[in-house]
Each structure stands twice: as structure tokens, then as C-alpha cells.
C-alpha positions as CSV (number, residue, x, y, z in Angstrom):
1,M,12.9,-16.8,9.2
2,A,16.1,-16.6,7.2
3,A,19.1,-18.4,8.4
4,N,20.9,-15.2,9.3
5,G,18.1,-14.2,11.7
6,R,16.6,-11.6,9.4
7,L,13.1,-11.7,8.1
8,T,12.6,-12.8,4.6
9,V,10.3,-10.1,3.2
10,A,8.1,-9.8,0.1
11,A,6.4,-6.6,-1.0
12,I,3.1,-6.6,-2.7
13,L,2.4,-3.4,-4.8
14,V,-1.3,-2.9,-5.7
15,A,-1.6,-1.3,-9.1
16,A,-4.9,-2.6,-10.4
17,G,-7.1,0.5,-9.8
18,D,-8.7,2.4,-12.7
19,G,-8.0,5.9,-11.3
20,R,-11.3,7.4,-12.3
21,R,-11.0,10.2,-9.8
22,L,-7.7,11.2,-11.3
23,G,-9.4,11.8,-14.6
24,A,-6.7,10.1,-16.7
25,D,-7.2,8.1,-19.8
26,V,-5.1,5.2,-18.4
27,P,-5.1,3.4,-15.1
28,K,-3.5,5.4,-12.3
29,A,-0.3,3.3,-12.1
30,F,0.4,4.1,-15.8
31,C,0.2,7.8,-15.5
32,I,3.4,9.6,-16.3
33,V,5.2,11.8,-13.8
34,A,8.7,13.2,-14.6
35,G,9.0,10.9,-17.6
36,R,8.2,7.7,-15.8
37,T,5.0,5.9,-14.7
38,L,3.8,5.9,-11.1
39,L,4.3,2.1,-11.2
40,E,8.0,2.5,-12.0
41,H,8.5,5.2,-9.3
42,A,6.8,3.0,-6.7
43,V,8.7,-0.2,-7.6
44,D,12.0,1.6,-7.3
45,R,11.4,2.3,-3.6
46,F,11.1,-1.4,-2.9
47,V,13.5,-3.1,-5.3
48,G,16.2,-0.8,-4.0
49,H,15.5,-1.5,-0.3
50,P,18.0,-3.8,1.4
51,G,15.3,-5.3,3.6
52,I,13.1,-6.6,0.8
53,R,13.9,-9.7,-1.3
54,D,10.8,-10.1,-3.5
55,V,8.4,-7.7,-5.1
56,I,5.1,-8.7,-6.7
57,V,2.8,-6.2,-8.6
58,A,-0.9,-6.8,-8.9
59,A,-1.7,-5.0,-12.2
60,P,-4.9,-4.6,-14.3
61,G,-5.5,-7.9,-16.2
62,A,-5.6,-6.2,-19.6
63,L,-2.2,-4.5,-19.0
64,L,-0.1,-7.4,-17.6
65,E,2.3,-7.3,-20.5
66,S,2.7,-3.5,-20.3
67,A,3.3,-3.7,-16.6
68,A,5.9,-6.5,-16.9
69,A,7.7,-4.5,-19.6
70,L,7.9,-1.4,-17.4
71,V,9.2,-3.3,-14.3
72,P,10.9,-6.5,-15.6
73,E,12.8,-6.9,-12.3
74,V,9.6,-7.9,-10.4
75,A,6.8,-10.5,-10.7
76,V,3.5,-9.3,-12.1
77,V,0.1,-11.0,-11.5
78,P,-3.4,-10.0,-12.5
79,G,-5.3,-8.0,-9.9
80,G,-9.0,-8.5,-9.0
81,R,-12.1,-6.4,-9.2
82,T,-11.5,-5.1,-5.6
83,R,-8.3,-4.1,-3.7
84,Q,-8.8,-7.1,-1.4
85,L,-8.9,-9.6,-4.3
86,S,-5.8,-8.0,-5.9
87,V,-3.8,-8.4,-2.7
88,A,-5.1,-12.0,-2.3
89,A,-3.9,-12.7,-5.9
90,A,-0.4,-11.4,-5.2
91,L,-0.3,-13.1,-1.8
92,A,-0.9,-16.4,-3.5
93,A,2.3,-15.8,-5.6
94,V,4.5,-15.1,-2.5
95,A,7.3,-17.7,-2.0
96,D,6.8,-20.3,0.7
97,D,9.9,-19.1,2.7
98,V,8.7,-15.5,3.1
99,D,8.2,-14.5,6.7
100,A,6.7,-11.1,6.3
101,V,4.7,-9.2,3.7
102,L,4.4,-5.5,3.0
103,V,1.4,-4.2,1.1
104,H,1.7,-0.9,-0.7
105,D,-0.5,1.2,-2.9
106,V,1.3,2.3,-6.1
107,A,-0.8,5.4,-5.7
108,R,1.8,6.4,-3.0
109,P,4.8,6.2,-5.4
110,F,7.3,8.3,-3.4
111,V,7.3,6.7,0.0
112,P,10.7,7.3,1.6
113,A,13.0,4.4,2.4
114,E,13.0,5.4,6.1
115,V,9.2,4.6,6.3
116,I,9.8,1.2,4.8
117,T,12.6,0.6,7.3
118,R,10.5,1.6,10.2
119,V,7.8,-0.9,9.2
120,L,10.3,-3.6,8.8
121,A,11.9,-2.9,12.2
122,A,8.5,-3.2,13.9
123,L,7.9,-6.5,12.2
124,A,11.4,-7.8,13.2
125,G,10.5,-6.7,16.8
126,G,7.6,-9.2,16.8
127,A,4.6,-7.1,15.6
128,D,2.0,-9.0,13.6
129,A,0.7,-5.9,11.8
130,V,2.3,-2.4,11.3
131,V,0.9,0.7,9.7
132,P,2.6,4.1,9.1
133,I,0.6,7.0,10.3
134,L,0.6,10.8,10.2
135,A,-1.1,13.3,12.6
136,V,-4.2,15.0,11.1
137,T,-3.6,18.7,10.8
138,D,-6.9,19.8,9.2
139,T,-10.1,20.5,11.2
140,I,-12.4,17.4,10.7
141,R,-16.1,17.6,11.1
142,R,-18.6,14.8,11.0
143,A,-21.5,15.2,8.6
144,D,-24.9,13.5,8.4
145,P,-24.7,11.1,5.5
146,A,-28.4,11.5,4.6
147,T,-28.6,15.3,4.6
148,G,-25.0,16.6,4.5
149,A,-25.6,18.7,7.5
150,L,-22.6,19.3,9.8
151,V,-23.0,17.5,13.1
152,E,-19.8,17.9,15.2
153,T,-16.2,18.8,15.1
154,L,-13.9,15.9,15.9
155,D,-10.9,16.2,18.3
156,R,-8.0,15.9,15.8
157,S,-5.6,15.1,18.5
158,T,-7.2,11.6,18.6
159,L,-7.1,11.2,14.8
160,V,-4.4,9.9,12.5
161,A,-4.1,9.4,8.7
162,V,-3.0,5.8,7.7
163,Q,-0.5,5.3,4.9
164,T,1.2,2.4,3.2
165,P,3.3,0.2,3.1
166,Q,1.5,-1.8,5.8
167,G,3.5,-4.7,7.1
168,F,2.3,-8.1,8.3
169,S,3.4,-11.4,9.5
170,R,2.8,-13.6,6.4
171,S,0.8,-16.1,8.4
172,V,-1.5,-13.5,9.9
173,L,-2.1,-11.7,6.5
174,A,-2.8,-15.1,4.8
175,R,-5.3,-16.0,7.5
176,A,-7.0,-12.6,7.2
177,H,-7.4,-13.0,3.4
178,S,-8.6,-16.6,3.6
179,G,-11.4,-15.5,5.9
180,S,-12.5,-12.6,3.6
181,R,-15.3,-13.1,1.1
182,G,-14.1,-10.6,-1.5
183,E,-15.4,-7.5,0.3
184,D,-13.4,-4.4,-0.5
185,A,-11.9,-3.6,2.9
186,S,-10.4,-0.1,3.3
187,D,-7.0,-1.6,3.9
188,D,-5.3,-4.9,4.9
189,A,-4.9,-3.7,8.5
190,A,-8.7,-3.7,8.8
191,L,-8.9,-7.4,7.8
192,V,-6.2,-8.3,10.3
193,E,-7.8,-6.3,13.1
194,A,-11.0,-8.4,12.4
195,L,-9.0,-11.4,13.6
196,G,-8.2,-9.7,16.9
197,A,-4.6,-8.9,16.0
198,T,-3.0,-5.7,17.3
199,V,-1.9,-3.1,14.7
200,V,1.3,-1.3,15.7
201,P,1.8,2.3,14.4
202,V,5.0,3.8,13.1
203,R,5.8,7.3,11.9
204,G,4.9,7.9,8.2
205,A,6.0,10.7,6.0
206,E,4.4,13.6,4.0
207,E,6.2,12.3,0.9
208,A,4.1,9.2,1.0
209,F,1.0,11.1,0.0
210,K,-1.6,9.4,-2.2
211,V,-2.1,10.4,-5.8
212,T,-5.9,10.6,-6.1
213,H,-6.9,13.8,-7.9
214,P,-5.4,15.8,-10.8
215,W,-3.8,18.3,-8.4
216,D,-1.9,15.5,-6.8
217,L,0.0,15.0,-10.1
218,V,1.4,18.5,-9.8
219,L,2.8,17.7,-6.3
220,A,4.1,14.4,-7.7
221,E,6.0,16.2,-10.4
222,A,7.6,18.5,-7.8
223,V,8.6,15.5,-5.6
224,A,10.0,13.5,-8.5
225,T,12.2,16.2,-10.0
């Protein structure tokens, strides 16, 4: 921990996805919204946050120079073939004196500063793992994966949507990744939970939506302008 009693924090931004579902001719992080790439929008949220010292971007290997030119204020490393391998590559570049690590998807480029602050506050309070969540408002039904037939309606009062940034004690996150065999876990919290660690929820935000499909770019334009 830093000498002033505050956590020394690094943020890892995962930007190595190809974005095929978005239907773009460039990887998702390089799509333009309101005149800037999603990568630039996302990096701004973390570089400008007072609780974060270092920012590391895991970018597509073929576009390292392009990513570094777009966000020269941060470190850029080549990502892997899966999300887990991309996070592991960035984690290897984290400075030795870092206490806590945030992992964020560039596909959520407009996360509000307040969400980042809530994650950091929970880490400072002693949590090993923190995730921002939102209540589920849609009706959710389970379907048979073999036939597609609808099976049951789930009680949405027991369901939440998980967002990023997810925050972790650096030692816990490193242990989770060292025990992984390259499988593409749904998120880093799942890897940490496999160690038996407790994941603490904090309130997320609608603005931290994920850009996945072409329609999401319309919403992104509205948020960015």
C-alpha cells in the first residue's frame, strides 16, 4: 500500500476483441463514436480518475502501434486469443508496487467516474474482489439449449447484470490467472470465485452499457455528444 495509506491502483483495459457481432470493418475498440475511438473514450475515464495511477491497454497484436498513437499516455501490450489471456498479458506488465487492479472492457467506454470510485472504495475497505451490478428489468426465461423450447420464467428479483470495471486485490487476481489454463472465463470475477474468494457487489450505472451490436453505436453517439 502507498505510504499515504491509499491503495496504489492500476487499471487494465481489454481492447483486443475483434467485434464481429458489431459488424464493423475494424476491431471494436477502434470504432469511431463522436469523432473518437471507443478506446480513447474508455481510456479517458481512467486516466482522468484521481484514484488510478497506471493504465495498461491490452490491444490487438497487429494494431499495437495504432493503439499507442491513439492513447500515448498509457502503456499498451499485445492481447491474447482469449479475454483471459489478454488480461494475463496486461497483468504481467503491472508495476510491482501496485496494490489493486481494475479490469475494464473497452466495450463499456462511458462508465461514469462514480462507478469507478465505488469499486475503489470497496477495495480500500478490504474487499478482495468487487463488481458493479445493475438490477435486471427484462423478463428472463430459460430455454432448452438443444431445442430452443422455453422452459421456465426466472425470478428477476434474484438476478443482476454484471458490469466492469471489476476490482481486485492484485495478489488475488494474479493467483487466479496463474491457476488458469487459458480458458476464456466470462469475467475475472469468475476466476477469482473459483479460488473461494468473496465477490462484493457495488452499484453500477446504465451509462456503463456494453457496445456489442450496431444499434449500441447509436446509443453511444447519444451518450458521447
